[in-house]
C-alpha positions in Angstrom: -2.0 -54.5 46.6 -3.4 -54.1 50.1 -6.0 -56.7 51.0 -8.5 -57.3 53.7 -9.1 -61.1 53.9 -12.3 -62.7 55.2 -12.3 -66.5 55.4 -15.8 -68.1 55.7 -16.1 -71.7 57.0 -13.4 -74.3 57.7 -11.7 -74.2 54.3 -11.9 -70.5 53.9 -10.4 -69.9 57.4 -7.5 -72.3 56.7 -6.7 -70.7 53.3 -6.7 -67.3 54.9 -4.5 -68.6 57.7 -2.0 -69.9 55.1 -2.0 -66.6 53.2 -1.2 -64.7 56.4 1.6 -67.2 57.2 3.1 -66.6 53.7 2.8 -62.9 54.1 4.6 -62.9 57.4 7.4 -65.2 56.2 8.0 -63.1 53.1 7.6 -59.7 54.9 5.6 -58.3 51.9 2.9 -56.5 53.8 0.0 -57.0 51.4 -2.4 -58.3 54.1 -3.9 -55.3 56.1 -6.1 -57.6 58.2 -7.6 -61.0 58.2 -10.9 -62.2 59.7 -12.2 -65.7 60.1 -16.0 -66.5 60.2 -17.4 -69.8 61.2 -20.4 -71.7 62.7 -18.1 -74.3 64.3 -16.1 -73.3 67.3 -13.6 -76.2 66.9 -12.7 -75.0 63.3 -11.8 -71.5 64.7 -9.6 -73.1 67.3 -7.5 -74.7 64.7 -6.3 -71.4 63.2 -2.7 -70.5 63.9 -2.3 -67.0 62.4 -5.7 -65.4 62.9 -6.0 -64.3 66.6 -9.2 -65.0 68.5 -9.9 -61.2 68.5 -10.3 -61.4 64.7 -12.6 -64.5 64.7 -16.4 -64.4 64.5 -18.7 -67.3 65.6 -22.0 -66.9 63.8 -25.2 -68.9 64.3 -24.6 -69.5 68.0 -28.2 -69.4 68.9 -29.2 -71.8 66.1 -26.4 -74.4 65.9 -24.7 -73.9 69.3 -21.2 -73.6 67.8 -21.3 -77.1 66.2 -21.5 -76.1 62.6 -24.3 -76.5 60.0 -23.6 -80.0 58.9 -23.0 -79.3 55.2 -26.4 -77.5 55.0 -25.6 -74.4 52.9 -29.1 -73.1 53.1 -28.7 -73.1 56.9 -25.3 -71.6 56.5 -26.7 -68.7 54.5 -29.5 -68.1 57.0 -27.4 -68.0 60.1 -24.7 -65.8 58.4 -27.4 -63.4 57.3 -28.8 -63.3 60.8 -25.4 -62.5 62.3 -23.8 -60.6 59.5 -23.9 -57.4 61.6 -21.2 -59.0 63.8 -19.0 -59.6 60.8 -19.5 -56.0 59.5 -18.7 -54.6 63.0 -15.3 -56.3 62.9 -14.8 -55.0 59.3 -15.6 -51.5 60.6 -12.5 -51.8 62.8 -10.3 -52.1 59.7 -8.4 -49.1 58.3 -10.5 -49.4 55.1 -8.8 -46.3 53.7 -5.6 -48.4 53.5 -7.0 -51.3 51.6 -7.4 -51.7 47.8 -9.9 -54.6 47.9 -11.6 -57.2 50.0 -11.0 -60.9 49.3 -13.7 -63.3 50.6 -12.5 -66.9 50.8 -14.6 -70.0 51.1 -14.7 -73.7 50.3 -17.8 -74.2 48.1 -18.6 -77.7 49.1 -19.4 -77.3 52.8 -22.2 -75.6 54.6 -20.9 -72.4 56.2 -18.5 -71.3 53.5 -20.7 -72.0 50.5 -23.8 -70.5 52.2 -22.2 -67.6 54.1 -19.6 -66.3 51.6 -22.1 -64.8 49.1 -24.0 -63.2 52.0 -20.9 -61.5 53.4 -19.8 -60.4 49.9 -23.2 -58.9 49.1 -23.1 -56.9 52.3 -19.6 -55.6 51.7 -20.5 -54.4 48.2 -23.5 -52.5 49.6 -21.4 -50.6 52.1 -17.9 -50.1 50.6 -16.7 -48.8 47.3 -13.6 -51.0 47.2 -13.8 -54.1 44.9 -15.0 -57.3 46.6 -13.3 -60.4 45.1 -14.1 -64.0 45.9 -11.9 -67.0 46.2 -13.9 -70.2 45.8 -12.5 -73.7 46.4 -14.2 -76.5 44.6 -14.5 -79.9 46.3 -12.8 -83.0 44.8 -14.9 -85.5 42.9 -14.7 -88.1 45.6 -16.0 -85.9 48.4 -19.6 -86.9 47.7 -22.7 -85.7 45.9 -24.0 -83.3 48.6 -20.7 -81.3 48.4 -20.9 -81.2 44.7 -24.5 -79.9 44.9 -23.5 -77.3 47.5 -20.6 -76.2 45.2 -22.8 -75.8 42.1 -25.4 -73.8 44.0 -22.9 -71.6 45.8 -20.9 -71.0 42.6 -23.8 -69.6 40.8 -24.6 -67.3 43.7 -21.1 -66.3 44.7 -20.0 -65.3 41.2 -22.9 -62.9 41.0 -22.1 -61.2 44.4 -18.4 -60.5 43.8 -16.6 -58.3 41.3 -14.6 -61.4 40.2 -14.4 -65.0 41.5 -10.9 -66.6 41.5 -11.5 -70.4 41.6 -9.3 -73.2 42.9 -10.2 -76.8 42.0 -9.1 -79.2 44.8 -9.7 -82.2 42.4 -6.9 -81.0 40.1 -4.4 -80.7 43.0 -5.1 -83.7 45.3 -2.4 -86.3 45.2 -3.2 -90.0 45.6 -2.1 -91.6 48.8 -1.9 -88.3 50.8 -3.7 -88.0 54.1 -6.5 -85.3 54.2 -4.4 -83.1 56.6 -1.2 -83.3 54.6 -3.0 -83.0 51.2 -5.0 -80.0 52.0 -2.1 -78.4 53.9 0.1 -78.6 50.9 -2.8 -77.3 48.6 -3.3 -74.3 50.9 0.4 -73.5 50.9 0.5 -73.7 47.1 -2.6 -71.5 46.8 -1.1 -69.0 49.3 2.2 -68.9 47.3 0.4 -68.0 44.0 -1.9 -65.4 45.6 1.1 -64.0 47.6 3.3 -63.4 44.6 0.3 -61.9 42.7 -1.0 -59.5 45.3 2.4 -58.6 46.9 3.6 -57.3 43.5 4.3 -53.5 44.0 4.4 -53.8 47.8 8.1 -54.9 47.9 9.8 -57.3 50.3 11.7 -54.9 52.3 14.9 -55.1 50.2 14.3 -51.6 48.7 14.6 -52.9 45.1 12.6 -50.9 42.5 10.8 -52.5 39.6 11.4 -51.4 36.1 7.8 -52.0 35.1 5.7 -51.7 38.2 2.7 -54.0 38.8 0.6 -52.1 41.2 -3.0 -52.4 42.6 -4.5 -50.7 39.5 -3.0 -53.3 37.2 -4.6 -56.1 39.2 -7.9 -54.3 39.6 -8.1 -53.6 35.9 -7.4 -57.2 35.0 -10.1 -58.5 37.4 -12.6 -55.8 36.2 -13.7 -58.2 33.5 -15.9 -59.9 36.1 -16.8 -63.6 35.9 -14.2 -66.1 37.0 -10.5 -66.2 37.0 -7.7 -68.7 37.3 -4.0 -68.4 38.2 -0.9 -70.2 36.9 2.5 -70.3 38.5 6.0 -71.6 37.6 9.4 -71.0 39.2 13.0 -72.0 38.8 16.0 -71.9 41.1 19.0 -69.8 39.9 22.4 -71.4 39.6 24.3 -68.5 41.1 27.8 -70.1 41.4 27.8 -70.9 37.7 26.7 -67.4 36.7 29.3 -65.8 39.0 32.1 -67.9 37.4 31.0 -67.0 33.8 30.9 -63.4 34.8 34.4 -63.4 36.2 35.9 -65.3 33.2 34.1 -63.6 30.3 33.3 -60.1 31.5 31.0 -58.3 29.1 30.4 -61.4 26.9 28.9 -63.1 29.9 26.7 -60.1 30.6 25.3 -60.3 27.1 24.7 -64.0 27.4 23.1 -63.5 30.8 20.7 -61.0 29.2 19.7 -63.6 26.6 19.4 -66.2 29.4 17.2 -64.0 31.4 14.9 -63.3 28.5 14.6 -67.0 27.6 14.1 -68.0 31.2 11.2 -65.5 31.7 9.4 -66.5 28.5 9.8 -70.1 29.4 8.4 -69.6 32.9 5.4 -67.6 31.6 4.6 -70.4 29.1 4.8 -73.0 31.9 2.6 -70.9 34.2 -0.1 -70.4 31.6 -0.1 -73.9 30.1 0.7 -75.9 33.3 -1.4 -76.4 36.4 -3.8 -73.6 36.7 -5.9 -73.1 39.9 -8.9 -73.9 37.7 -8.0 -75.9 34.6 -9.4 -74.3 31.4 -8.8 -73.4 27.8 -6.9 -70.1 28.0 -7.9 -69.0 24.5 -10.8 -66.7 24.9 -9.8 -65.3 28.3 -10.9 -61.7 28.4 -7.9 -60.2 30.2 -4.6 -61.3 31.6 -1.7 -60.2 33.8 1.9 -61.4 34.0 4.0 -60.9 37.1 7.6 -62.0 37.1 9.4 -62.0 40.5 13.0 -62.5 41.2 16.4 -60.8 41.9 16.6 -57.4 40.0 19.7 -58.5 38.0 17.8 -61.3 36.3 14.5 -59.6 35.5 14.5 -58.8 31.8 12.1 -56.1 30.4 12.6 -57.7 27.0 11.6 -61.1 28.4 8.5 -59.8 30.0 7.5 -58.0 26.8 8.0 -61.2 24.8 6.0 -63.2 27.4 3.1 -60.7 27.2 3.1 -60.9 23.4 3.0 -64.7 23.5 0.1 -64.6 26.0 -1.7 -62.1 23.7 -1.4 -64.6 20.9 -2.5 -67.6 23.0 -5.5 -65.9 24.6 -6.6 -63.8 21.6 -6.9 -60.6 23.6 -4.8 -57.4 23.6 -5.7 -56.7 27.3 -2.6 -58.4 28.7 -0.8 -56.4 31.4 2.5 -57.3 33.1 5.6 -56.2 34.9 8.4 -57.3 37.2 8.5 -57.7 41.0 12.1 -57.5 42.3 12.7 -59.6 45.5 15.7 -60.8 47.4 15.5 -64.5 46.4 17.4 -67.2 44.6 14.3 -68.1 42.6 12.6 -66.6 39.6 8.8 -67.1 39.5 6.1 -66.2 37.1 2.4 -65.7 37.9 -0.2 -65.5 35.2 -3.7 -64.3 36.1 -6.4 -65.0 33.5 -9.6 -63.2 34.0 -13.0 -63.7 32.3 -12.4 -67.4 31.3 -15.4 -69.3 30.2 -14.3 -72.6 28.6 -14.1 -74.5 31.9 -14.9 -78.2 31.6 -14.8 -78.7 35.4 -17.5 -76.2 36.1 -19.8 -77.7 33.4 -19.2 -81.2 34.9 -19.9 -79.9 38.4 -23.2 -78.4 37.3 -24.2 -81.6 35.5 -23.4 -83.8 38.5 -25.3 -81.4 40.8 -28.4 -81.6 38.6 -28.3 -85.4 38.7 -27.6 -85.4 42.5 -30.5 -83.1 43.1 -32.8 -85.2 41.0 -31.8 -88.4 42.8 -32.3 -86.8 46.2 -35.8 -85.6 45.3 -36.7 -89.1 44.0 -35.4 -90.8 47.1 -37.2 -88.4 49.3 -40.5 -89.1 47.6 -39.9 -92.9 47.6 -39.0 -92.8 51.3 -42.2 -90.9 52.2 -44.3 -93.3 50.2 -42.6 -96.3 51.9 -43.2 -94.8 55.3 -46.9 -94.4 54.5 -47.1 -98.0 53.4 -45.3 -99.2 56.6 -47.6 -97.3 58.8 -50.8 -98.3 57.0 -49.9 -102.0 57.5 -50.2 -101.6 61.3 -53.2 -102.7 63.3 -56.0 -100.3 62.7 -57.0 -100.7 66.3 -53.8 -98.9 67.4 -54.6 -95.2 68.1 -51.9 -92.6 67.5 -50.8 -90.4 70.4 -52.0 -87.2 68.8 
């Protein structure tokens, strides 16, 4: 699937940077172009794989290149004022070559959470290609203002895109990690999952042909449910020397055993992907649609295993709209990606909204209390003191 990536804000830019890095290392060619949009000049300088010619600094007249300070209302305003600059850069893209746009943003900050819905809305007005979102939720310990930003942006972003893929930082942060190392590993993990998913059907340059092709239409149809989506992933390294010895000693018997091993390996991987660490933890029962992609060397990709995995996922989700196929690559690993679309039983989102409501209530109460206290403080002054104005 051919994508145009647009990263909004610091987190969005870094995630897109990591996806481009993955795409270049794997030589899969699913990224047609990548653009980074920010209000902070320093954040743009930190990108390694998005050249300056594909970067847009918005809000320069308002915030002077220093960012919006976690104010997502200001982030939305300055992005709306300068969205023409973003669209001008998009106009340079070979849009006829892309299958979809992916707008990426962290939902806790100011620029990404405010600007991403603005950019997504404008893209949908102009282009016929699907516009998907990738929203990154802040961790619980990042503070109330970031939770409030995320809750407000989530509600807006999900309405402006054709589907919102969600990644929850809180489910992936490891204790004891530095911020740079923690988010670096998270971005790499997210890039790997998205890379395997969206590069399916594009090939890795090896010339291998899939038995059951997963192309752009399969992904688009899965995401056509709208709402929010989550992605699961699992992989295993192949023990090639052991397989080679068995094959030499047992001939056809080993081939039959390998077929059974491949089937079992694939079904196990798909179960681990769906029931393990999803980008957004949720109950998978009730998902509207799903997609299974199994990547690995052609000789270990079993059609029977993929069919069994699809049937299992149909039973677990309760929907018949489960698509799937294989993605042959030159690798010593077998990996399974499960995309679940239209999920709704998501405790983290419900918790996020509840905390945001409480945070907003506290902020309003403190604002009123502070104003009253200031009035009291001023009124205790000497009445003979005249104000300047």
